[in-house]
N, C-alpha and C positions, 0 to 999 in steps of 0.2 A: 807937331815935333813931339810935344809932350804924350799925345796918344800911341805914337808909335813905340816909344821907349816902355811906356806902361804895358802895351800889347806885347811887345818881347819879353817883359819881365812875367806876365801872366802866362804867356806861352812856357817859359822855362819852369815856372814853378809847377804848372799843369803837368809837363813832361816828367818831372822828377817825381812829384806825387805819384804818377802812373808806373815809373821804373822802379821807384822804391817799394810799393806796395806788391809788385809783382815779383821781384827781386827775393822781398820777404816770404811770398808764398813758394817760390822755388825752392828756397833753403828749408822751409817748413815740410813741404811735402816730398823732400830729397832726403828727409830725416836728419838734417845737418843741425838744426835747431828744432826746439820743441815749440808747440803753438801755445800762445798764450793762455794761462789758466784762468779760464772763467768759470768753468765748473770744477768741483773735486768730489773725489769719493768720500762719502762720512765713513769714519771708523764703523767697523762692524761690532755689533753689541749683541752677544750671544747670551747675555745675562737674563735670567726671569727671577723675577720677584714675586715670591708665593707668601701673601699676607693672608693673615684669617678672614680678612673682609672680602676676598676675592672668591666669587662663586665659581661653581664647575664651568658654566657657559665662558667664563672671560678666560679661564685657564685653556680651554680649550679653542677659542677664535685665537690667543696668543701663541699655542702650538702650531695651529694652523697656517698662521702667518708665518711662523719662523720657517716651517717646512717648506712653504712656498717660495720663500727668500732664497732658501737653500738652493732648491731646484733650479730656480731661474739663474743663480748665481754659477751653477754648474755648466750651463747651457751658455751663457754669455756672462763673462765677468763684469763686475762694475767698473774695474779699471778701463776696460774696451768702450763699455759706454761713454765715459766720462773724455775719452781720448775723440771718440767720434763727435761728441758734442763740442768740444774744444776746436775741433778742426772745421766743423760746421759755422762756429760762430766766427773764426777766422775768415772762412770764404765769404761769409756775408760782409763782414768789415772791408774784406779787400775789393768786393764788388763795388761797394760802396765808396770808397778810396778811387778805384779806377774810374767810377762814372764822375764822381767830383771832380777829379783832375782832367778829364775829357772836357767837363764843364768849364772850367778855369781857363783850359787852353784855348777852348772855342771863343770864350770873350776875347782873350788875347788876339786870336786871328781876327776876329772882327775890327779890334781896335787898329791893329797894322793896316787893315784896310783902308 
């Protein structure tokens, strides 16, 4: 008797976890809410420090790095990359939740039988 009650409870908990994560995913991918912010775009710093101790090679390397960052930023904005990473991380978490909810519901079904 207690196994059946516990089985039904686990079945309901598993279904709630699956349904909740799928509903949250629907809201995120239909742009009703934003994905959890796991990654953020660092503030851009365009300041260069010119000290007397820097040699020309260091200055050239810094200018080359800034030019490369500017060109990559024109092709794909850092905000877009951050948004893609946040969506991917949510997708991974939702997958784990769905499989976990399925495992919990499976244990509940076994207890019901």
